[in-house]
C-alpha positions as CSV (number, residue, x, y, z in Angstrom):
1,X,0.1,0.7,0.7
2,X,2.7,1.9,0.7
3,X,4.6,1.4,-2.4
4,X,1.8,1.7,-4.9
5,X,1.1,5.9,-2.5
6,X,4.5,6.3,-3.2
7,X,4.8,5.5,-7.5
8,X,1.3,7.4,-7.8
9,X,3.2,11.1,-6.0
10,X,6.3,10.2,-8.0
11,X,3.6,10.0,-11.3
12,X,1.7,13.3,-10.0
13,X,5.5,14.8,-9.3
14,X,7.0,14.4,-13.0
15,X,4.2,15.1,-15.4
16,X,3.5,18.1,-12.8
17,X,7.4,18.4,-13.2
18,X,7.2,17.6,-17.7
19,X,4.9,20.6,-17.9
20,X,6.8,23.2,-15.6
21,X,9.3,22.6,-17.9
22,X,7.7,21.9,-21.9
23,X,4.6,24.8,-21.7
24,X,4.4,24.7,-26.0
25,X,4.1,21.0,-26.1
26,X,0.7,21.6,-24.4
27,X,-0.7,23.8,-27.1
28,X,0.7,22.6,-29.6
29,X,-1.6,22.9,-33.2
30,X,-2.6,19.8,-35.4
31,X,-2.2,19.9,-38.9
32,X,-5.4,19.6,-41.4
33,X,-4.5,18.9,-44.9
34,X,-8.2,19.4,-45.6
35,X,-8.4,22.8,-44.4
36,X,-5.0,23.7,-45.7
37,X,-6.0,22.7,-49.3
38,X,-9.3,24.6,-49.2
39,X,-7.5,28.1,-48.2
40,X,-5.4,27.3,-51.0
41,X,-7.7,27.2,-53.2
42,X,-9.9,29.9,-52.3
43,X,-6.5,32.1,-52.6
44,X,-6.2,31.0,-56.3
45,X,-9.9,32.1,-56.6
46,X,-9.7,35.7,-54.9
47,X,-6.2,35.8,-56.9
48,X,-8.0,34.3,-60.2
49,X,-11.0,37.3,-59.5
50,X,-9.2,40.6,-58.7
51,X,-7.1,39.6,-62.6
52,X,-10.0,39.3,-64.1
53,X,-11.0,42.6,-62.7
54,X,-7.8,44.2,-63.3
55,X,-8.1,43.0,-67.5
56,X,-11.9,44.3,-67.7
57,X,-10.4,47.9,-66.4
58,X,-7.5,47.9,-68.3
59,X,-10.3,46.6,-71.5
60,X,-12.6,49.2,-70.5
61,X,-9.8,52.3,-70.7
62,X,-8.4,50.8,-74.1
63,X,-11.9,51.1,-75.2
64,X,-12.6,54.9,-74.3
65,X,-9.3,55.3,-75.7
66,X,-9.8,54.2,-79.2
67,X,-13.9,55.7,-78.9
68,X,-11.7,58.7,-77.5
69,X,-9.7,58.7,-80.8
70,X,-13.1,57.7,-83.1
71,X,-14.7,61.4,-81.9
72,X,-11.4,63.1,-82.8
73,X,-12.8,65.6,-85.5
74,X,-10.4,66.6,-88.5
75,X,-8.5,69.2,-88.4
76,X,-8.5,69.9,-92.2
77,X,-11.6,71.3,-94.4
78,X,-10.8,72.1,-98.0
79,X,-14.4,73.1,-98.9
80,X,-13.1,76.9,-99.0
81,X,-11.1,76.3,-101.4
82,X,-14.2,74.1,-104.0
83,X,-16.6,76.7,-102.8
84,X,-13.8,79.5,-104.1
85,X,-13.2,77.7,-107.7
86,X,-16.5,77.3,-108.1
87,X,-17.8,80.7,-107.1
88,X,-15.0,81.9,-110.1
89,X,-16.7,79.8,-112.9
90,X,-20.3,80.9,-111.4
91,X,-19.2,84.6,-111.6
92,X,-17.7,83.6,-115.7
93,X,-20.7,82.5,-116.4
94,X,-22.0,85.9,-114.6
95,X,-19.7,88.0,-117.2
96,X,-21.1,86.5,-120.3
97,X,-21.9,88.6,-122.7
98,X,-24.8,88.7,-125.8
99,X,-27.8,86.4,-124.4
100,X,-28.3,86.2,-121.0
101,X,-28.7,83.2,-119.4
102,X,-32.1,84.6,-117.9
103,X,-34.0,82.6,-119.1
104,X,-36.7,85.4,-119.4
105,X,-34.2,87.9,-120.4
106,X,-33.0,85.5,-123.0
107,X,-37.0,84.4,-124.7
108,X,-37.6,88.4,-125.4
109,X,-34.0,88.8,-127.1
110,X,-33.8,85.7,-129.4
111,X,-37.0,86.7,-130.3
112,X,-35.8,89.3,-131.7
113,X,-32.6,88.6,-133.0
114,X,-33.5,85.5,-134.4
115,X,-37.9,85.4,-135.7
116,X,-39.1,82.3,-137.9
117,X,-40.2,85.1,-140.2
118,X,-39.2,88.9,-141.1
119,X,-42.2,91.3,-140.5
120,X,-42.9,93.1,-143.9
121,X,-42.3,96.3,-142.2
122,X,-38.9,95.3,-140.6
123,X,-36.5,98.2,-142.5
124,X,-33.3,96.2,-144.4
125,X,-31.1,98.5,-142.0
126,X,-32.6,96.4,-139.0
127,X,-31.9,93.2,-140.3
128,X,-28.9,94.0,-141.3
129,X,-28.4,95.2,-137.8
130,X,-29.5,92.3,-136.2
131,X,-27.4,90.5,-138.5
132,X,-24.5,91.6,-137.2
133,X,-25.8,91.7,-133.3
134,X,-26.7,87.6,-134.1
135,X,-22.6,87.3,-134.9
136,X,-21.1,89.2,-132.2
137,X,-23.7,87.0,-129.8
138,X,-22.2,83.9,-131.7
139,X,-19.2,85.4,-131.2
140,X,-19.4,85.9,-127.4
141,X,-20.5,82.6,-126.7
142,X,-17.4,81.1,-128.0
143,X,-15.0,83.7,-125.4
144,X,-17.3,82.4,-122.6
145,X,-16.6,79.1,-123.3
146,X,-13.2,79.7,-124.0
147,X,-12.5,81.5,-121.3
148,X,-14.2,78.3,-119.2
149,X,-12.1,76.3,-120.6
150,X,-9.5,77.9,-119.8
151,X,-10.6,78.1,-115.9
152,X,-11.4,74.5,-115.8
153,X,-7.2,74.1,-116.4
154,X,-6.4,75.5,-113.8
155,X,-9.3,74.9,-111.2
156,X,-7.8,71.0,-112.0
157,X,-4.4,72.2,-111.1
158,X,-6.1,73.7,-108.3
159,X,-8.2,70.0,-107.1
160,X,-5.2,68.2,-107.7
161,X,-3.6,70.1,-104.7
162,X,-6.3,69.0,-102.0
163,X,-6.9,65.2,-104.0
164,X,-3.5,65.1,-102.9
165,X,-3.9,66.3,-99.3
166,X,-6.9,64.8,-98.5
167,X,-5.9,61.1,-99.4
168,X,-2.8,62.3,-97.3
169,X,-5.1,63.3,-94.1
170,X,-7.0,60.1,-95.2
171,X,-4.7,57.6,-95.1
172,X,-3.0,59.1,-91.5
173,X,-6.7,59.5,-89.9
174,X,-5.6,58.5,-86.1
175,X,-10.2,57.5,-85.4
176,X,-13.0,56.6,-87.8
177,X,-14.2,59.9,-88.0
178,X,-11.2,61.1,-89.2
179,X,-11.8,59.2,-91.9
180,X,-15.0,59.2,-92.4
181,X,-15.1,63.0,-92.7
182,X,-11.6,63.2,-95.4
183,X,-14.4,60.1,-97.4
184,X,-16.5,62.9,-97.8
185,X,-14.1,65.9,-98.1
186,X,-13.2,63.5,-100.8
187,X,-16.7,63.3,-102.3
188,X,-17.2,66.4,-101.7
189,X,-14.3,66.9,-104.7
190,X,-15.6,64.8,-106.7
191,X,-19.1,66.1,-106.4
192,X,-17.3,69.7,-107.5
193,X,-15.3,68.4,-110.5
194,X,-18.8,66.9,-112.1
195,X,-20.2,71.0,-111.3
196,X,-17.2,72.2,-113.0
197,X,-17.9,69.8,-115.8
198,X,-21.5,70.7,-115.8
199,X,-20.5,74.9,-116.5
200,X,-18.0,73.9,-118.9
201,X,-20.8,71.9,-121.0
202,X,-22.6,73.9,-120.7
203,X,-20.8,77.2,-121.8
204,X,-19.7,75.4,-125.1
205,X,-23.4,73.7,-125.7
206,X,-24.7,77.8,-125.8
207,X,-22.0,78.8,-128.0
208,X,-23.2,76.2,-130.9
209,X,-26.3,77.0,-130.2
210,X,-25.7,80.4,-130.9
211,X,-24.7,79.4,-134.0
212,X,-26.4,77.4,-135.3
213,X,-29.0,80.2,-134.2
214,X,-27.5,82.7,-136.5
215,X,-27.2,80.1,-139.2
216,X,-31.0,79.6,-139.1
217,X,-31.5,83.2,-139.1
218,X,-29.4,84.0,-141.6
219,X,-31.1,81.7,-144.2
220,X,-34.4,83.5,-143.0
221,X,-32.8,86.7,-144.3
222,X,-32.1,85.6,-147.4
223,X,-35.1,84.8,-147.8
224,X,-36.6,87.5,-146.4
225,X,-34.5,89.9,-149.1
226,X,-34.6,87.3,-152.2
227,X,-38.5,87.8,-151.8
228,X,-38.7,92.0,-151.5
229,X,-36.2,92.1,-154.6
230,X,-38.2,90.2,-156.4
231,X,-41.3,91.9,-155.0
232,X,-44.8,91.7,-155.0
233,X,-46.1,92.3,-159.2
234,X,-46.5,90.9,-162.3
235,X,-43.2,89.4,-163.1
236,X,-41.3,90.7,-166.0
237,X,-41.8,88.7,-169.3
238,X,-39.9,88.4,-172.2
239,X,-41.3,89.8,-176.2
240,X,-39.5,90.5,-178.9
241,X,-38.7,94.3,-179.8
242,X,-38.4,96.2,-183.0
243,X,-36.5,98.8,-183.1
244,X,-37.6,99.9,-187.1
245,X,-41.2,100.1,-188.0
246,X,-41.6,97.8,-191.8
């Protein structure tokens, strides 16, 4: 009995000594592999989500930059240059001598100078003056057409310069808006050239029409002159004449 009691006491003392000498051993953390794996996967997923958010923000920033470039306006305009050349051509047409391009005034002058038939009350001097005026109209029409041809030739050099500038601007465009604006100005240049061609054609056709009208009026004048020369009385009938009576 005494021996058993002594053994228990000794065990108690040794246990107390061990606990006092190594307190960390009593609180040692137990490693859980499954918990560690779960925590690691959670951290990886969180990091991946953060990377995705960063990539999304970068894409949105790039999209905004692209939109800014696409909305950047083209700081170049040739429209005023095109308008100037067209205005010069229109001014040449407005300076045309002879029959004007105004319909009302042209009808009155044409009816007087290019009649389909001369009245009997029109004098020979008046017909001669009208013939001179018709010749002058034809000459003025040819002059206007030639001035327009010279102006069109000069405008072609300006158009070539504008075309080169626009092609350069189109190739160096930084966004969709600049490219579209450069394209629109190229179309404006094409439209301007079409208008200029129409103006030139109008003046050339006018000169040709004036010459044809002059020829028609000259034919009518010649007919009226022959009619007046023959007269309206009984035409002369030749007959034999005897100078000596027998």
